[in-house]
C-alpha positions in Angstrom: 56.2 90.3 78.7 54.3 92.4 76.3 56.0 94.7 73.8 54.9 98.0 75.6 56.3 96.8 78.9 59.6 95.8 77.2 59.8 99.2 75.6 59.2 101.1 78.8 61.8 99.0 80.6 64.4 99.8 77.9 63.6 103.5 78.1 63.8 103.6 81.9 66.8 101.2 81.9 65.0 98.7 84.1 66.1 95.1 83.8 63.6 92.9 82.1 61.9 90.2 84.1 63.7 87.5 82.2 67.1 89.0 83.2 66.0 89.2 86.9 64.6 85.6 86.8 67.8 84.4 85.1 70.0 86.0 87.8 67.8 84.5 90.5 67.9 81.0 88.9 71.7 81.2 88.6 71.9 82.4 92.2 69.7 79.4 93.3 71.8 77.0 91.4 75.0 78.3 93.1 73.6 78.3 96.6 76.0 75.6 97.8 79.0 76.9 95.9 82.0 78.5 97.4 81.5 82.3 98.0 84.2 83.4 95.7 83.0 81.2 92.8 79.4 82.3 93.4 80.3 85.9 93.4 82.4 85.6 90.2 79.6 83.8 88.4 76.9 86.3 89.4 79.2 89.4 88.8 80.0 88.3 85.3 76.4 87.3 84.6 75.3 90.8 85.4 77.9 92.3 82.9 81.1 92.7 85.0 84.6 91.7 83.9 86.1 89.5 86.5 89.9 89.1 86.8 91.4 86.8 89.4 95.0 87.8 90.3 97.2 85.5 92.3 99.6 88.4 93.3 100.3 92.0 92.8 102.5 91.3 89.7 99.6 89.7 88.0 97.3 92.5 89.0 99.7 95.0 87.5 99.8 93.1 84.2 96.0 92.8 84.1 95.6 96.5 85.0 98.0 97.5 82.2 96.0 95.3 79.7 92.7 96.8 80.7 94.1 100.4 80.3 95.5 99.5 76.8 92.5 97.5 75.5 90.0 100.1 76.7 92.2 103.0 75.5 92.1 104.7 78.9 94.1 107.9 79.0 93.2 109.6 82.3 92.1 107.9 85.5 90.5 109.2 88.7 92.3 107.6 91.6 92.7 109.2 95.0 93.9 106.1 96.9 97.7 106.3 97.5 98.3 102.5 97.2 96.4 102.3 93.9 98.3 105.4 92.6 101.5 103.3 93.1 100.0 100.7 90.7 99.3 103.5 88.1 102.8 104.9 88.5 104.3 101.5 87.7 102.2 101.1 84.6 102.9 104.8 83.7 99.2 105.8 83.4 98.2 109.4 84.1 95.7 110.0 86.9 94.1 112.8 88.9 93.3 112.6 92.6 90.1 114.7 92.1 87.3 113.8 89.7 87.6 115.8 86.5 85.7 115.8 83.2 88.6 114.4 81.3 88.7 111.2 83.5 87.7 108.3 81.3 88.1 105.7 84.0 88.2 105.4 87.8 90.5 103.1 89.8 89.1 102.5 93.2 88.8 100.0 96.1 85.5 98.7 97.6 84.1 97.8 101.0 82.7 94.3 100.2 81.8 91.9 97.4 78.4 90.4 97.9 78.2 86.8 96.7 74.4 86.6 97.0 73.9 88.7 93.8 77.3 89.7 92.6 77.1 93.3 93.7 80.1 95.5 94.9 79.5 97.7 97.9 81.2 101.1 97.8 81.3 104.0 100.4 82.9 107.4 100.8 86.1 105.6 101.6 86.2 104.5 97.9 84.6 107.3 95.9 85.1 110.2 98.3 82.2 112.6 98.2 81.3 111.9 94.6 77.9 110.4 93.8 78.1 107.1 91.9 76.4 108.8 88.9 79.4 111.1 88.5 81.9 108.2 88.1 83.4 107.7 84.7 82.0 105.0 82.3 84.9 102.7 83.1 85.5 101.6 86.7 88.3 99.4 87.7 88.0 98.0 91.3 90.8 96.3 93.2 89.6 94.0 96.0 90.8 91.0 98.1 89.2 87.6 98.4 88.7 88.3 102.1 86.2 91.1 101.2 83.7 88.6 99.8 80.7 88.2 102.1 77.6 86.0 101.7 74.9 88.7 101.6 74.0 92.3 102.3 73.2 91.5 105.9 76.8 90.2 106.5 78.2 93.3 104.8 76.1 95.7 106.9 77.0 93.8 110.1 80.7 94.2 109.3 80.2 97.9 108.5 78.4 98.5 111.8 81.4 96.9 113.7 83.9 98.9 111.7 81.9 102.2 112.2 82.3 105.5 110.5 81.4 104.3 107.0 78.9 106.5 105.2 77.3 107.1 101.8 76.9 103.4 100.9 76.0 102.4 97.4 76.4 99.3 95.3 77.2 98.5 91.7 76.8 95.3 89.8 78.2 94.4 86.4 77.5 97.5 84.4 74.7 99.0 86.4 74.5 101.1 89.6 71.8 99.7 91.8 70.9 103.2 93.3 70.8 105.1 90.0 70.6 102.7 87.1 69.6 105.4 84.6 72.8 107.3 85.0 75.4 104.7 84.1 73.8 102.9 81.2 77.2 102.2 79.4 79.4 101.6 82.5 82.0 98.9 82.2 83.0 97.5 85.5 86.3 95.6 85.9 87.3 93.8 89.1 90.8 92.8 90.0 90.4 90.2 92.7 93.6 89.7 94.6 94.4 86.7 96.8 95.1 87.8 100.4 
């Protein structure tokens, strides 16, 4: 790739061809792997922080470590079940997005093994656009939410109905609006069902 094209890609926050090819090669090499392993590999390869948690106690411990290490002081979290986790670790949160939120603690719809993306909807981020999310996002999900590809996720969404405003994020980048979240850190707490 010539120098001008690299510079334009950096300025527009587009992934370089080498990065895309590298992700595709990794995906091809994992085509026969278990879905959870494939997802974890591709998610971390794209810049995400993957944390497997055998149970809720381990998830609480991992959440607490992330909050301390990342110096998170105010979290956007509207989900009542997740708020219980934050109450246990004694971390302040707001149920509405505010400017002082330095992190979000949310759930997701599906984890897509094909490319390591995480699918979100209004059920997870309310009416907020993904570009308004804080620079640190902690997602809690279950192993049963891993699907092979986007078609599988969309099929399940159609069966469940009433899910709108779909977006996906991967590693540290939003797939819909990559220029808005250039420094996003994405943490996944994957719980065994």
